[in-house]
GUROFI-245888 format. One record per residue (C-alpha): x, y, z. Coordinates in steps of 0.05 Angstrom, whole numbers, padded with zeros to 5 digits, always signed. Example, Ala and Ser with C-alpha at 12.3 -4.5 7.8 and 13.67 -1.06 7.14 Angstrom:
BEGIN
+00246-00090+00156/+00273-00021+00143/
end
This chain:
BEGIN
+02227-03682+04291/+02166-03701+04243/+02106-03674+04271/+02059-03703+04223/+02019-03770+04249/+02058-03823+04267/+02027-03891+04304/+02046-03871+04372/+02007-03807+04374/+01953-03862+04368/+01961-03897+04432/+01909-03869+04474/+01861-03865+04422/+01853-03937+04420/+01871-03946+04496/+01804-03907+04512/+01763-03934+04464/+01786-04002+04482/+01800-04010+04555/+01753-03983+04606/+01775-03943+04661/+01762-03993+04715/+01819-04043+04677/+01854-03985+04670/+01927-04009+04701/+01990-04035+04707/+02002-04068+04629/+01976-04003+04601/+02025-03962+04636/+02078-04007+04614/+02052-04008+04553/+02043-03943+04546/+02122-03921+04577/+02147-03969+04516/+02115-03938+04466/+02137-03869+04475/+02211-03890+04489/+02225-03881+04427/+02302-03902+04432/+02292-03959+04473/+02336-03946+04530/+02284-03952+04585/+02273-03868+04594/+02239-03814+04567/+02265-03755+04535/+02246-03698+04534/+02237-03698+04464/+02193-03770+04472/+02151-03733+04532/+02138-03685+04474/+02107-03731+04426/+02070-03770+04485/+02035-03695+04502/+02027-03693+04425/+01983-03761+04430/+01949-03732+04494/+01931-03658+04472/+01895-03672+04387/+01832-03644+04363/+01775-03692+04332/+01806-03679+04259/+01875-03705+04298/+01914-03642+04292/+01961-03633+04342/+01948-03576+04390/+01999-03517+04392/+02037-03542+04460/+02073-03490+04500/+02151-03490+04511/+02143-03473+04577/+02094-03512+04602/+02116-03574+04579/+02189-03560+04612/+02147-03539+04675/+02104-03616+04663/+02167-03656+04655/+02205-03622+04723/+02147-03647+04754/+02161-03729+04747/+02235-03705+04736/+02235-03715+04808/+02297-03747+04829/+02316-03686+04774/+02363-03720+04719/+02331-03690+04656/+02291-03761+04639/+02235-03792+04667/+02251-03860+04688/+02205-03912+04696/+02187-03911+04772/+02173-03822+04757/+02117-03852+04702/+02078-03885+04749/+02058-03815+04788/+02066-03781+04720/+02023-03837+04702/+01969-03845+04755/+01954-03764+04773/+01963-03728+04707/+01949-03788+04639/+01892-03826+04671/+01854-03755+04698/+01860-03744+04624/+01843-03808+04587/+01788-03819+04644/+01757-03752+04668/+01702-03757+04721/+01657-03706+04713/+01601-03680+04744/+01538-03628+04731/+01533-03582+04782/+01470-03538+04781/+01473-03479+04820/+01405-03449+04853/+01350-03461+04806/+01295-03438+04857/+01232-03413+04851/+01251-03350+04884/+01306-03331+04834/+01250-03348+04775/+01191-03324+04806/+01192-03304+04872/+01221-03244+04916/+01297-03244+04882/+01266-03261+04811/+01323-03246+04756/+01276-03209+04711/+01272-03156+04765/+01328-03140+04756/+01359-03092+04711/+01385-03141+04652/+01318-03170+04653/+01324-03247+04656/+01283-03296+04665/+01315-03340+04695/+01260-03399+04678/+01300-03402+04606/+01359-03450+04643/+01310-03502+04656/+01290-03542+04585/+01370-03520+04567/+01392-03557+04636/+01335-03620+04627/+01366-03628+04570/+01447-03638+04608/+01419-03684+04660/+01374-03726+04606/+01430-03738+04550/+01497-03735+04573/+01514-03784+04625/+01557-03741+04678/+01581-03782+04741/+01553-03751+04782/+01489-03690+04778/+01490-03648+04844/+01435-03589+04852/+01459-03528+04905/+01412-03495+04941/+01396-03425+04979/+01376-03458+05038/+01369-03396+05098/+01349-03391+05173/+01302-03343+05194/+01342-03308+05227/+01396-03309+05167/+01443-03253+05167/+01427-03219+05098/+01352-03209+05102/+01336-03133+05102/+01288-03146+05149/+01330-03177+05197/+01379-03117+05200/+01356-03093+05266/+01389-03170+05305/+01452-03146+05288/+01497-03086+05322/+01516-03043+05257/+01594-03034+05265/+01614-02960+05273/+01652-02944+05195/+01591-02973+05161/+01564-02926+05115/+01495-02941+05123/+01461-02943+05184/+01403-03001+05215/+01343-02947+05215/+01368-02931+05142/+01384-02983+05115/+01348-03012+05047/+01337-03063+05007/+01406-03080+04961/+01449-03036+05003/+01515-03049+05037/+01524-03050+05117/+01585-03073+05171/+01553-03126+05226/+01604-03110+05282/+01611-03183+05292/+01664-03197+05317/+01703-03198+05259/+01666-03142+05221/+01625-03162+05163/+01610-03137+05108/+01549-03159+05083/+01500-03137+05017/+01417-03141+05041/+01375-03187+04999/+01302-03186+05008/+01278-03255+05048/+01294-03309+05005/+01298-03381+04994/+01280-03392+05073/+01291-03461+05093/+01223-03515+05067/+01195-03461+05045/+01159-03460+04974/+01207-03402+04953/+01261-03448+04975/+01247-03513+04923/+01278-03524+04856/+01234-03507+04797/+01176-03550+04791/+01185-03557+04722/+01274-03578+04723/+01303-03655+04715/+01324-03681+04778/+01370-03743+04769/+01341-03809+04821/+01408-03815+04848/+01431-03737+04855/+01458-03697+04909/+01441-03639+04939/+01483-03588+04970/+01452-03530+05018/+01488-03476+05034/+01472-03403+05065/+01446-03438+05127/+01484-03416+05184/+01454-03353+05212/+01515-03303+05215/+01545-03310+05136/+01521-03312+05081/+01550-03361+05019/+01535-03344+04952/+01585-03403+04939/+01562-03474+04929/+01643-03495+04963/+01646-03446+05015/+01614-03396+05065/+01633-03321+05038/+01685-03316+05096/+01703-03384+05075/+01704-03417+05154/+01665-03479+05141/+01663-03510+05062/+01596-03546+05042/+01585-03611+05031/+01606-03603+04959/+01680-03617+04982/+01666-03688+05013/+01630-03704+04945/+01655-03687+04896/+01724-03730+04926/+01681-03778+04945/+01670-03797+04869/+01743-03782+04853/+01712-03724+04812/+01762-03681+04762/+01714-03638+04719/+01643-03590+04746/+01613-03567+04691/+01565-03518+04719/+01507-03485+04700/+01435-03455+04735/+01435-03392+04769/+01503-03348+04791/+01534-03405+04772/+01597-03362+04753/+01609-03350+04841/+01628-03427+04827/+01675-03434+04779/+01728-03389+04806/+01718-03424+04877/+01732-03496+04846/+01783-03476+04807/+01819-03459+04881/+01806-03530+04892/+01851-03554+04829/+01786-03585+04796/+01783-03561+04715/+01714-03521+04711/+01676-03506+04640/+01616-03468+04663/+01569-03483+04613/+01534-03420+04575/+01456-03431+04570/
end
């Protein structure tokens, strides 16, 4: 089949340009199906589905992305629910709503991770780490993102620990140490890892006291731009479990509010930035969302 640019390859360009997400519906789905049903048999063959994918996945210069044949077969098979080798008009409904719509009209969130005073100038300031990074340097870059890109939602995550939190070195005596721990409570120092008895036994790295709820150190950096309609997600609120991710505690026993917010806003793509934001990328991928770390 000719792989040069054909009129049907421009279908989605014109659709997104002319039709807002709120008006994206049955008429456009029908038009899409008819456009790529090149032989007019009211079915999409694998070859016709390939043409649809070529229309969806092109560069800004209208060049086709290289499409992996095995991936195409997997996607086609996913929507060919009756396994007859074609996608009919009913099967195309799922393809349209669950795949094409998400690609054409992504709903994006900017997740700003832990840009708090204690990680910038306080007890866990990044400049004290071996790499010597200065946490405040991320602030102007994040502000530019917030001010110039129309994200559907901006979320700020905050470490938000109670006074007796399990991760604080000065709280190590509050809990029993498990016999398997290589470091005993009396000898434990900052940044050591101990095993608390639990139950269940739990490995824990010990940190300086930081981001205590309501303290100056727990507050966002004063120069950070905060959207008026932003959502705030607090993590590490359970005194017995640490939480590095904005999605879960470290033992994955409980979720933060982030799951609920992303679902409520029908978010499809998460862009992460801030301090230690790489952990959020891993967790978000497990939820099936597209995750993109933004290098500052």
